[in-house]
matplotlib code that plots the C-alpha trace (Angstrom):
import matplotlib.pyplot as plt

x = [115.2, 116.6, 113.4, 111.4, 113.7, 113.5, 109.7, 109.7, 112.1, 110.0, 106.7, 106.7, 107.5, 104.9, 102.3, 102.5, 100.8, 97.2, 94.6, 90.8, 89.2, 88.1, 86.5, 88.8, 91.2, 91.0, 92.6, 96.4, 98.5, 100.3, 102.3, 105.4, 107.8, 107.3, 108.4, 111.2, 113.9, 112.0, 110.3, 112.9, 113.0, 111.0, 108.2, 108.0, 108.0, 105.1, 103.4, 103.9, 102.5, 99.3, 99.3, 99.4, 96.7, 99.0, 97.7, 94.4, 94.4, 91.7, 93.6, 97.4, 97.3, 94.4, 95.2, 92.7, 89.9, 90.4, 87.4, 89.6, 91.5, 89.4, 89.5, 93.2, 93.8, 91.8, 93.5, 97.0, 96.2, 94.8, 97.9, 100.2, 101.8, 102.9, 100.9, 103.8, 104.8, 101.2, 100.7, 103.8, 103.0, 99.6, 100.9, 103.5, 100.9, 98.7, 101.7, 102.5, 99.0, 99.1, 102.5, 102.0, 100.0, 102.8, 105.3, 103.0, 102.8, 106.6, 107.1, 104.8, 106.5, 110.1, 109.9, 107.7, 109.5, 107.1, 109.8, 111.4, 108.0, 107.4, 110.8, 110.1, 106.6, 108.2, 110.6, 108.0, 110.0, 106.8, 106.1, 109.8, 110.0, 106.7, 108.1, 111.3, 109.2, 107.1, 109.9, 109.7, 106.0, 106.7, 107.7, 106.0, 104.1, 104.9, 108.2, 107.7, 106.9, 104.4, 104.2, 101.4, 100.1, 96.7, 94.3, 93.9, 92.4, 95.8, 97.0, 94.3, 95.0, 98.7, 97.9, 95.6, 98.5, 100.6, 102.6, 102.6, 101.9, 102.4, 98.7, 99.0, 101.8, 101.0, 101.1, 99.9, 96.8, 96.0, 96.6, 94.7, 91.4, 91.9, 91.0, 93.1, 92.1, 89.8, 92.5, 94.6, 97.3, 98.1, 98.4, 100.0, 103.6, 103.2, 102.4, 105.4, 107.8, 106.3, 106.5, 110.2, 111.0, 108.9, 110.8, 114.1, 113.4, 113.2, 115.4, 114.1, 111.9, 109.6, 106.5, 105.2, 101.5, 100.8, 97.2, 98.3, 101.7, 102.5, 106.1, 105.6, 103.7, 105.2, 105.9, 108.0, 109.6, 110.2, 109.8, 111.6, 114.7, 114.8, 114.7, 117.6, 119.7, 118.8, 119.7, 123.2, 123.7, 121.6, 121.5, 118.6, 116.3, 114.8, 112.0, 109.2, 106.7, 103.1, 100.9, 97.3, 94.0, 90.5, 87.8, 84.2, 83.2, 85.8, 88.3, 92.0, 93.9, 97.5, 98.6, 100.8, 103.2, 100.7, 98.0, 95.9, 94.6, 96.1, 96.4, 100.1, 102.4, 105.8, 108.4, 112.0, 111.9, 109.7, 109.8, 108.6, 105.7, 104.7, 105.0, 102.6, 100.2, 100.0, 99.7, 96.7, 95.0, 95.6, 94.3, 91.9, 90.4, 86.7, 85.7, 82.4, 84.5, 84.4, 86.5, 89.5, 88.7, 91.3, 94.1, 93.2, 92.9, 96.3, 97.9, 96.2, 97.4, 100.9, 101.0, 99.6, 102.2, 104.9, 103.9, 101.2, 98.3, 95.6, 96.3, 95.6]
y = [3.3, 0.6, -1.4, 1.5, 2.1, -1.6, -1.5, 1.6, 0.0, -3.2, -1.5, -1.8, -5.5, -6.1, -4.6, -7.5, -9.6, -8.5, -8.8, -8.3, -5.1, -4.5, -1.5, 1.3, 3.5, 0.9, -2.4, -2.4, -5.4, -7.0, -10.1, -12.2, -9.6, -7.5, -10.3, -12.2, -10.4, -10.4, -13.6, -16.1, -18.8, -21.4, -19.0, -17.7, -21.3, -22.1, -18.9, -20.0, -23.5, -21.8, -19.7, -22.9, -24.6, -27.1, -25.9, -24.3, -20.9, -18.3, -15.0, -15.4, -15.7, -13.3, -10.4, -7.9, -10.3, -10.3, -8.6, -6.1, -5.0, -1.9, -0.9, -1.6, 0.8, 3.5, 3.1, 3.1, 6.2, 8.0, 6.9, 8.4, 5.2, 5.4, 3.3, 1.2, 0.2, -0.5, -2.8, -4.9, -5.0, -6.4, -9.3, -10.0, -9.9, -12.4, -14.6, -14.5, -15.6, -18.4, -19.7, -19.4, -22.6, -24.8, -22.9, -23.2, -27.0, -27.2, -25.2, -27.4, -30.5, -29.3, -28.0, -27.7, -24.5, -21.6, -19.0, -21.4, -22.0, -18.3, -17.7, -20.5, -19.1, -15.6, -17.0, -16.4, -14.6, -13.0, -11.3, -10.4, -8.7, -7.0, -5.4, -4.4, -2.7, -0.9, 0.0, 3.8, 3.7, 2.6, 6.1, 7.5, 10.8, 11.8, 12.3, 9.0, 5.4, 3.2, -0.5, -2.3, -5.6, -6.7, -5.7, -3.2, -0.7, -0.2, 0.9, 3.4, 4.6, 5.1, 7.1, 9.3, 10.0, 11.3, 8.3, 6.3, 2.6, 0.4, 0.5, 4.3, 4.3, 4.6, 0.9, -0.1, 2.0, 0.1, -3.4, -2.7, -2.4, -5.2, -8.9, -10.4, -13.9, -15.1, -17.4, -15.3, -18.0, -17.0, -13.3, -13.2, -13.9, -10.9, -8.7, -10.2, -9.4, -5.9, -5.2, -6.2, -3.8, -1.1, -1.2, -1.3, 2.2, 3.6, 6.7, 8.0, 7.1, 4.2, 4.1, 0.6, 0.3, -3.0, -4.2, -7.8, -9.5, -12.6, -13.7, -15.3, -12.4, -10.6, -7.6, -9.5, -12.2, -10.2, -6.5, -5.8, -7.9, -6.0, -2.7, -3.9, -4.4, -0.9, 0.5, -0.9, 1.4, 4.4, 5.3, 7.8, 4.8, 4.7, 2.3, 3.9, 1.4, 2.1, -0.4, 0.1, -1.0, -0.9, 0.5, -0.8, 2.0, 1.0, 3.8, 3.0, 4.4, 4.0, 2.4, 4.4, 2.8, 3.1, 1.3, 4.3, 5.0, 8.1, 9.7, 8.9, 6.5, 5.8, 3.2, 2.7, -1.1, -4.0, -5.7, -2.5, -2.1, -5.8, -5.8, -2.8, -4.3, -7.6, -6.0, -4.0, -7.0, -9.1, -6.6, -4.3, -6.0, -6.5, -9.8, -8.2, -5.8, -7.7, -5.0, -6.2, -9.9, -10.8, -9.1, -10.7, -14.2, -13.7, -12.9, -15.9, -18.3, -17.0, -17.5, -21.0, -21.8, -20.7, -23.2, -21.5, -24.0, -21.8, -18.8, -15.5]
z = [-52.7, -55.0, -54.8, -56.0, -58.9, -59.9, -59.8, -62.0, -64.5, -64.8, -65.3, -69.1, -69.0, -66.3, -68.4, -70.8, -68.1, -68.4, -65.7, -65.7, -64.7, -61.1, -59.2, -58.1, -60.1, -62.9, -63.7, -63.9, -64.7, -61.9, -62.6, -63.0, -64.4, -61.3, -59.0, -60.7, -58.7, -55.5, -54.4, -55.6, -58.2, -56.2, -55.4, -59.0, -60.4, -58.2, -59.4, -63.1, -62.2, -61.2, -64.4, -66.5, -64.5, -62.7, -59.3, -58.3, -56.6, -57.1, -56.5, -56.6, -60.4, -60.9, -58.4, -59.8, -59.2, -55.5, -53.9, -52.1, -55.1, -55.6, -51.9, -51.9, -54.8, -53.1, -49.7, -51.2, -53.2, -50.1, -48.2, -50.8, -51.9, -55.6, -58.0, -59.3, -55.8, -54.8, -57.8, -57.1, -53.4, -54.0, -56.0, -53.4, -50.7, -52.5, -53.3, -49.6, -48.5, -51.1, -49.9, -46.2, -45.6, -46.7, -44.5, -41.5, -42.0, -42.3, -39.1, -37.1, -38.5, -37.8, -34.2, -31.1, -30.0, -30.6, -31.4, -33.9, -35.5, -35.7, -37.4, -40.0, -40.7, -41.2, -43.8, -46.5, -49.2, -50.7, -47.4, -46.9, -50.3, -49.7, -46.6, -48.3, -51.0, -48.5, -46.0, -46.7, -45.9, -42.3, -41.5, -38.4, -38.4, -34.8, -32.9, -31.1, -32.0, -30.1, -29.5, -27.7, -26.3, -25.2, -28.0, -30.8, -28.4, -27.0, -30.4, -30.7, -27.2, -28.0, -31.1, -29.1, -26.7, -29.6, -30.6, -33.9, -33.8, -36.9, -37.8, -38.3, -40.8, -44.5, -45.3, -41.8, -42.2, -45.5, -44.2, -41.0, -42.8, -45.4, -44.7, -47.5, -46.4, -43.6, -42.1, -39.7, -39.7, -43.3, -42.5, -39.1, -40.4, -42.7, -39.7, -37.8, -40.6, -40.9, -37.2, -37.1, -39.9, -38.2, -34.9, -36.8, -38.0, -34.5, -33.8, -30.5, -27.6, -28.1, -25.9, -25.1, -23.9, -22.2, -21.3, -20.9, -20.5, -22.6, -22.8, -26.2, -27.8, -30.8, -28.6, -26.1, -28.2, -31.4, -31.2, -27.9, -28.9, -32.2, -30.3, -28.0, -31.1, -32.3, -28.9, -29.2, -32.3, -31.2, -27.5, -28.3, -28.6, -25.1, -24.1, -22.1, -20.6, -19.8, -17.8, -19.0, -17.5, -19.1, -16.9, -17.0, -19.3, -21.8, -21.0, -20.9, -17.9, -16.8, -13.5, -11.1, -8.7, -5.9, -8.0, -8.7, -12.2, -13.8, -17.2, -17.6, -15.9, -17.3, -16.3, -17.5, -17.4, -18.5, -15.1, -13.3, -15.7, -15.5, -11.8, -11.4, -14.0, -12.2, -8.8, -10.0, -11.7, -8.6, -6.0, -7.8, -10.8, -10.5, -12.3, -13.4, -15.5, -18.8, -20.5, -18.6, -18.5, -21.2, -19.3, -16.0, -17.5, -19.2, -15.9, -14.2, -16.9, -16.7, -12.9, -13.2, -15.9, -13.5, -10.9, -8.9, -9.4, -7.7, -9.9, -8.1]

ax = plt.figure().add_subplot(projection="3d")
ax.plot(x, y, z, "-o")
ax.set_aspect("equal")
plt.show()
């Protein structure tokens, strides 16, 4: 890829920007030269301001001092991500975290429409360039891709069924175990940009596992529309929907059209899947089953929002 070639070509220049040692494979310089053609002039200018002390930021200008620098090195090496790419990606990630707060404030000030806010937050050039750099590491390791909604357990379940969710790709597996920053609002846009790039790589059936339905979720508002665009170019991209319910013992089961729990239940449309999920939650959910409380509450809130004041 061109980005990989650029990263390799800039490595000698980047080595002039020295960083302090940290645990892991050893300290490697990560800095301005690796970013000049990626993040954009405004972002790099802000980075330089921090270098000169004009602004105060603990890690964006000292990337190898971040407490997860060592684990990041180990994880990327284990995932098979080349060292030069991993180094540049780390600086882009930290630059993205540092820049996201201002974008979040701007999004809130400009619009009250949630999708428009999400798009503004996702305009973070650091994150966008990080995803471009890591695009080849979004490759799936199974014949089919998986998407999910309703909690990370659905991702694990999908993988156990033989499909690859984002969290099981090379770069996804790295990010899934790193904190980067305690404020999720600074990281969520990165995952949104990454998930959009992930689904854009689909070439065959995509299995969608849904424990809860939320119209404004990333799955419904972002990933599925992206898949519809892909489908227009590639008819082999089929959407296979699975309504999933969590039993009291924590096991995930799928919901058949007769509202029985089975090992596999596939639907060719979102509305069919959501209809079966809601029907089961409405008629058969036991409120003492705390494992499925989130899904049931999500359904109740949506019904109330649609004008049914008493819920279900």
